[in-house]
N, C-alpha and C positions, 0 to 999 in steps of 0.2 A: 315789220314782223319777219322772223327768222323764215327764210324759205325752206320748207319740207317739200318732198317730192314723193308720191306714192303712185305705184302700178300694179295690177292684179296680172302676175306673171309667173308661170311654171315652165321653168326653163334650164336647158343643160348648162353643162360646163363650157359651152361654145357661147354663152352670153354676150351681146356686144349691145352697147347704147345705140339707139336708132333714130336719134333727135331730140327734140325738146320735148320734154313733159310738163304738165301742170303742176307748179309748186303747192303743194298742200299735204297735210298730215291726215290721216283716216283714223278714227276711232267709230268702232261700232259694236252693238249687242246683236244678238242673233233675232230678235224679234222687235217689235214696237218699244217694249219696256225691258228693263234689265231684271232678271230674277235677283232676290237679295242675296244669293250666295252664287249668282251667275257668271257667265264668261264675258270677257271684252278684249275685242281684236284689236290690237295697234299695228299699222301698217304703215311702212315709211321706207324710203330708199337712204335715209340718213343713219345708216348701219355704224359709222364710226362714233356718232353722237349718243345713239341710244344704248348701244350693247354694255357700255362700260357701266350704266347705272341702272340696268334691270332690276337687280336685287334690291333697289332704293325705292321701288314704284308704291305708291300709295293710291288710295282711292279719297278724294277730299269731298267732304259733303257740303251742302249749301251753307250751313253755319261755319265753314272752316275746318272742321275736324278731319284729321288726316288718319285714316284706318290702313292698316298693314295690306299690301296684295302679295300675291304669289305668281309666280309663272308655272303655267300648266303644260303649255307647248310652243315651241318654237318652230318656224318654218322659213323657207326662202332660200337666199344664197348670198353670194359675197356682197352683192349690190342691193339686195332687197331683202328686208327683214319683217317678218311677221311673228307677233307674239300673243298668245292667249293668257291673259291675266283673270285671277279670280279673288275675291277678298279673303283674307285669311279667318275672318269670322263674318258673319251675315251683316249686310249692309241695313241701315234703316229702311222701312217701308215708305213710298211715296214721296221721295224726295230726289234732289239732282245732285249728281256726283261726276267727277271728271278725274282722270289720272293726272299723277303728278310725279315728278323724280327728283325734284330738288335742284334742278337747272331753271335759271331765271327765264331765259328766251323760250325754251322748251315748254315750261311751266306755262307761260303766258298763252301761247299758242293752245296748249290743252285745255286751258280753262273756259276757252270759248267752244269746246266739243263736249257738252255736257250730255248724260244720259240719264233718265228719269227711271228710279227703281220702282219696282211693282210690289204687291204683298205678298207674292208667292214666291216659292223656291223652285231650284232647277227640277226637272222631270226627266224620267228615263226616256231613252230614244230608241225607236225600233225601226228598221227598214220594212217597207212595205213589198217592195219588188228590188232587183238588182239593177245597178246603174246601166244606162243604156246611151250610145252614142247616136245622136240623131243625124247631123251633116256638120259638113266642115265649113268654116266662115273665114272668109279671107277680106281683108280691106286696107288699104293705104290711104293716108291724108298728106296733105302739102304742109301740115305741121311736123311731119317726122315720126309721127305715131304710125305703127303697123299692127295688123291684127291677123293673126294665123292660128286658129283655133277650132275645136270641135265643140259643139254644142253637146252638151250632156244632160240627161234627165236623171235628177234624183229623187226618189220616192220615198219620203221619210213623213212618220206621222205627226211631225213638229218641226217648224225652223230651228236648226241648230247649226253649229259649226261642224264642218266635214273637212279632213285632211285628205287632200289627194297627194299621192307619193308615185312619181313616174321614175322607172328605170330605163335607161335607152339602151340601143343596141350596142353602143360603145361601153356600157358598163358604168357610167356616169348616172347620177341621179338628182332629182330636185324633187321639193315639196312646196304644197300651196294650202293656204287654208281659205277655206269659201265658206258664206252663209247657205248653209244646204236647204234651198227651197226652192224647188222646181228647176228650171235650165241655168245651168253655169256655163261659162265659156273656159275649157281646158286646154291650154298651148300658150301661145305667144300672144299676149295683148300688152297694149300702151307701148312703154319705149324701151323694148328690149326685142330681139330677134334670136331665133335658134336656127341651126342649120337646115334648110330644105332638104328633105330625103330622110330626116332622122326618123327613127322609129321608136315609139315608147309605149311601154306596159303600165298602166295605170291601176293602182288599187285606191279604194276609199275608206276611210274610216269616220264615223260619226262620234259625236262627243256628247255625253249626257250625265246624269247623275249617276247612272250605273256604268260609268265608265266609258272606256274606247270600245266601240262596236262596229267590227268589220263588216263591209257591204257583202250581201250574199253574190253569188255567181261566180263566173270567172274574170279576172281582170281584163281591162280594157285594152285592146291594141289599136294605138293611133299612129298613123304616118304623117309626116308633115314634110 
């Protein structure tokens, strides 16, 4: 099986590999089922493989029918790619689907990562409260992984995807897409590191059927 690597990371231009990461490709919906017109997050470090075929994305149903997909949002960096896809037309209800791009080895891996559709459509999204930084979380392991992040509380009325955009003191920037439900880790996670002492200002935007909805309150200022 082709080795794919994924890690959730919001990093500056100072990114550097910090050791070995687990090899896998991540595909997820915002909730336990995928709305018929809902968003799917593809998350990988195989940037050079996936980027050239983004416009060829399809949703393949259980009976093998390929339905066209479209890119809704991109995030990440030179080493890390995140893409939100949506179907161009509503998917069949109560079936399984998976992403495909027309690349044999990639599609073989994606076929093992199915999502189940619901019989509902996407809903509007609303913020109940402004995002709130809780505490800093730091940890290193003997596998080369490192974590230096803040736990941030997101208060939304339903699980949805949230884009975090960080601008650093040196004017570089980065973005990350999260499932916005409860607490998330914002900062360095997994197999990348950023310079200690870097300060970032983070804004959050939720995505629903009502479009992109900016979080209320002031941006968070986080220091690493």
